[in-house]
ROMARDREN-973981 format. One record per residue (C-alpha): y, z, x; residue in three letters. Coordinates in steps of 0.5 Angstrom, whole numbers, plus 500, padded with zeros to 3 digits. Example, Ala and Ser with C-alpha at 12.3 -4.5 7.8 and 13.67 -1.06 7.14 Angstrom:
REM residues 2
c2  c3  c1  r
491  516  525  ala
498  514  527  ser
***
This chain:
REM residues 114
c2  c3  c1  r
437  879  417  met
434  875  424  ala
429  869  423  ile
423  870  426  met
418  865  428  ile
412  865  425  thr
404  865  428  asp
403  858  424  glu
408  854  430  cys
405  850  433  ile
410  850  440  asn
413  844  438  cys
419  848  441  gly
423  843  435  ala
427  849  435  cys
430  851  441  glu
435  846  442  pro
438  847  437  glu
440  855  438  cys
447  856  439  pro
446  863  441  asn
440  861  445  asn
436  866  443  ala
429  861  442  ile
424  861  448  tyr
418  858  449  glu
412  864  450  gly
411  867  455  gly
418  867  456  thr
423  872  460  glu
430  872  457  trp
436  874  459  arg
443  876  454  phe
447  874  458  ser
443  866  456  asp
448  862  453  gly
453  867  451  thr
460  870  454  ser
455  876  455  leu
456  880  463  lys
456  886  465  gly
453  892  461  gln
453  891  455  ile
450  894  448  thr
446  892  443  ala
444  894  436  pro
438  895  440  ser
440  899  445  gly
444  897  453  ser
442  893  457  tyr
444  889  464  asp
446  883  459  ala
444  878  467  glu
437  883  467  gln
431  878  465  thr
428  882  459  gln
419  882  456  glu
418  876  453  pro
417  877  445  lys
411  873  444  ala
407  870  448  met
402  865  446  asp
408  861  441  val
415  860  442  tyr
421  867  439  tyr
428  869  437  ile
430  875  440  val
433  878  434  ser
440  882  437  asp
441  874  439  lys
440  872  434  cys
445  871  428  thr
443  865  423  glu
447  860  425  cys
454  864  422  val
459  862  424  gly
456  855  426  phe
452  852  422  his
451  852  414  asp
443  854  415  glu
440  857  420  pro
439  851  425  gln
431  853  428  cys
429  853  419  ala
432  846  419  ala
428  842  424  val
421  846  424  cys
416  842  423  pro
412  848  420  val
416  852  417  asp
415  858  420  cys
422  859  422  cys
423  864  416  val
427  871  415  asp
425  878  419  asp
425  883  414  pro
425  887  421  asp
432  885  421  his
437  885  416  arg
444  883  416  glu
450  882  412  thr
454  876  413  glu
460  880  417  glu
455  883  421  gln
453  877  425  leu
460  875  425  leu
459  881  429  ala
454  878  432  lys
457  871  434  lys
464  874  436  glu
461  878  441  tyr
456  875  444  met
462  868  444  his
468  871  447  ile
***
């Protein structure tokens, strides 16, 4: 499953540089599938088809957020999600709305980082 950031986030930003998929953004910031990945042009993500370079609407306005289509829980990079490991208030938690197996997470990682 992907990780999500709860409303308890204190906006310290410790999580953002730790993400190997560049899936974490500051609240109110637009994002792209191409940010920090090898994705270019037209892509198909779990939530639909997109232009990887086109900006997407922020998922949250007031706190940092994680793009679930880019989150691999650090599978293939680290032994545990790095955002959760560095979060001083433990607000990086499992997202019950985005459940994926380890195999699915590895496939997502391989897709994003050719």
